[in-house]
Structures are given as C-alpha cells and as structure tokens.
C-alpha positions in Angstrom: -44.9 -59.1 19.3 -44.6 -61.8 22.0 -46.4 -65.0 21.2 -47.7 -67.7 23.4 -44.8 -69.8 22.4 -42.6 -67.5 23.7 -44.1 -66.4 26.7 -44.3 -70.4 28.1 -40.8 -70.8 27.1 -39.7 -67.7 29.0 -41.5 -69.1 31.9 -40.0 -72.7 31.3 -36.4 -71.2 31.9 -37.2 -68.6 34.3 -38.6 -71.7 36.7 -35.5 -74.1 35.6 -32.4 -74.5 38.0 -30.3 -71.8 35.4 -32.9 -69.4 34.9 -33.0 -69.8 38.4 -29.7 -69.3 39.1 -29.7 -66.4 36.2 -31.7 -64.2 38.4 -29.8 -65.0 41.1 -26.9 -63.6 39.7 -28.8 -60.5 37.8 -30.1 -59.6 41.6 -26.0 -59.9 43.6 -24.5 -58.1 40.6 -27.2 -55.5 40.5 -29.4 -55.0 43.6 -27.6 -55.4 46.3 -24.4 -53.4 45.0 -26.5 -50.9 43.9 -25.3 -50.8 40.7 -28.4 -50.9 38.6 -29.6 -47.9 40.3 -26.8 -46.0 40.5 -26.2 -46.5 36.1 -30.1 -45.3 35.9 -28.9 -41.9 37.6 -26.4 -41.6 35.2 -28.5 -42.1 32.5 -30.8 -39.6 33.9 -28.3 -36.9 34.2 -26.9 -37.6 30.4 -30.1 -37.4 29.1 -30.1 -33.9 31.3 -27.0 -32.2 29.8 -28.1 -33.5 26.4 -31.8 -31.5 26.3 -29.9 -28.8 28.0 -26.9 -28.7 25.2 -29.9 -29.0 22.4 -31.7 -26.2 24.2 -28.4 -23.9 24.6 -27.3 -24.7 21.5 -31.1 -23.3 19.7 -30.7 -20.5 21.8 -27.6 -19.3 20.4 -29.1 -20.3 17.2 -26.4 -22.5 16.2 -26.6 -26.2 14.1 -24.5 -29.1 15.4 -22.1 -28.6 12.8 -21.5 -25.1 14.0 -21.4 -25.9 17.6 -18.9 -29.1 16.9 -16.7 -26.1 15.3 -17.1 -24.3 18.4 -16.5 -26.6 20.9 -13.6 -28.6 18.5 -15.3 -31.5 18.8 -16.7 -34.0 16.3 -20.5 -33.9 14.7 -21.2 -37.5 15.7 -20.0 -36.8 19.3 -22.5 -33.7 19.6 -25.1 -35.7 18.3 -24.5 -38.6 21.0 -24.3 -35.7 23.7 -27.7 -34.4 22.9 -29.1 -37.9 22.7 -27.4 -38.7 26.0 -25.9 -41.6 24.6 -22.3 -41.2 24.9 -21.5 -42.9 27.3 -17.9 -42.0 28.3 -18.9 -38.4 29.2 -17.9 -39.2 33.2 -14.7 -40.5 31.9 -13.9 -37.6 29.4 -13.4 -34.8 31.4 -11.8 -32.8 28.5 -15.0 -32.8 26.8 -17.4 -32.6 29.8 -15.9 -29.1 30.7 -16.1 -28.0 27.5 -19.7 -28.8 27.4 -20.2 -27.2 31.1 -18.2 -24.1 29.7 -20.7 -24.1 26.8 -23.9 -24.4 28.9 -22.4 -21.2 31.2 -23.0 -18.7 28.4 -25.4 -16.4 27.8 -26.0 -15.7 24.0 -23.6 -12.2 23.1 -27.1 -10.6 22.0 -29.4 -11.4 24.7 -32.9 -10.2 24.7 -33.8 -9.7 28.3 -37.5 -9.3 28.9 -39.1 -5.8 30.0 -40.1 -6.5 33.3 -37.4 -7.0 36.2 -38.9 -9.8 37.4 -38.9 -11.8 34.4 -35.7 -10.9 33.8 -34.5 -12.4 36.8 -36.4 -15.4 35.7 -35.0 -15.9 33.0 -31.7 -15.4 33.4 -31.4 -18.0 36.6 -33.5 -20.7 34.3 -30.9 -19.5 31.4 -28.1 -21.1 33.6 -30.2 -23.8 34.6 -29.9 -23.0 38.8 -32.7 -22.8 41.5 -34.2 -19.9 43.4 -32.0 -21.9 46.1 -28.8 -21.5 44.7 -29.5 -17.8 43.3 -30.4 -16.8 47.1 -27.0 -18.4 48.5 -25.1 -16.6 45.9 -26.5 -13.2 46.3 -26.9 -13.6 49.8 -30.6 -13.2 50.5 -33.6 -15.9 51.5 -35.0 -18.2 48.7 -38.1 -16.5 49.6 -37.0 -12.8 48.9 -35.7 -14.3 45.1 -39.4 -15.8 45.0 -41.0 -12.1 45.8 -38.5 -10.7 43.4 -39.2 -13.2 40.4 -43.1 -12.8 41.1 -42.7 -8.7 40.8 -43.9 -8.6 44.3 -40.8 -6.5 45.4 -37.6 -5.2 43.8 -34.3 -5.8 44.6 -31.9 -3.1 46.4 -29.5 -1.4 44.2 -26.3 -3.4 45.8 -28.5 -6.6 45.0 -28.9 -5.8 41.3 -25.2 -5.0 41.0 -24.7 -8.7 42.3 -27.3 -9.8 40.2 -25.3 -8.9 37.1 -22.0 -9.6 38.3 -23.2 -13.2 38.9 -25.0 -13.2 35.2 -22.1 -11.8 33.7 -24.1 -9.0 32.3 -23.3 -5.4 31.4 -23.1 -3.1 34.2 -26.3 -1.3 34.3 -28.1 -3.7 32.3 -30.6 -4.6 34.8 -30.7 -1.1 36.9 -32.2 0.0 33.9 -35.4 -2.3 34.0 -35.3 -1.2 38.0 -36.2 2.6 37.1 -38.7 1.7 34.8 
C-alpha cells in the first residue's frame, strides 16, 4: 500500500528537473519508436500461445513432464511457455517450431461430435483457425462456412473430402456424418 508520504515524494520527484528528464527519456524511447506497443503485442502473443499450449496438452491428456519428453524440452521451459513468460521464444526458432507443430496436431483418439456442423466447428477451433481461413482453404465463402457450422446446409461431397484432407482425418470420417 502506498502511503501519503510516498505519493508526495513521487510527485516532488516527477516535478523536479531530474524526474522530467526521466519522463522525456521514457517517452522518447518507447512512445515515439513504438517499442512499448510492440513489446505489449509480443507479450499478448506469448500469453495466447501459452494458453493454446495448455489447452492442447490437456486435450491430449498429457502432464507437463510428458509433454516435455514428447517435445524434447525441459519441464521448466514448458512451464514458462504455458505461463507466457519465455521471452526468448521469438529468437529460439527451434523451440517455437516444435511448439507450433504440436499445436497443429489432433489427438490420435479423436471423438468428433455426432452432428457434422458441430464437427466442423470443433475441428476449426481445435486448429485455432477462423472461418475466413477455412473458407479460403476449401474455396468457398465465409458465409457458406458459417451456414455449414449452423447446420443450415451440408457441404458437398467434394468439400467434405477437402475438409478431411485439411484436418488430417481418415477418409470418410466426416462423410459418415453427412449420411446420418
């Protein structure tokens, strides 16, 4: 808790010549160059990747130790990655590539929802992709993907095959859901 004396001391310092120079230096260094904004964006990206790694690890039913063995990384590094506090991730391309590959995998025993529409949503969200991305990959409009996900229409057999290939599913795994 900050006391009144500490507040007055801070105000006095900030109004002094030395305090003003420090403020100017900070503004010049971070605000004008955009470094502060860039660092904040990188922090958000690390936190987002950490949350995704945690979700994916839980989806696979792995502990941190098992994930560390699987990725051939240290357990402490896995903990830092999940917390979003591994600041060298941008420079450490080898680790970043391992994590990215793991985030793109689906568990071996994947239980897809019964409905095709729910399966499409589940797969898209598992891969952390947008409807726009999916529409570009399949070659349809975003609105069409939205209608598939709401169950208003079914994708054609050709598009179902594209979805199975895109999401690395066994051929016919989604096709079964269309027939039901």
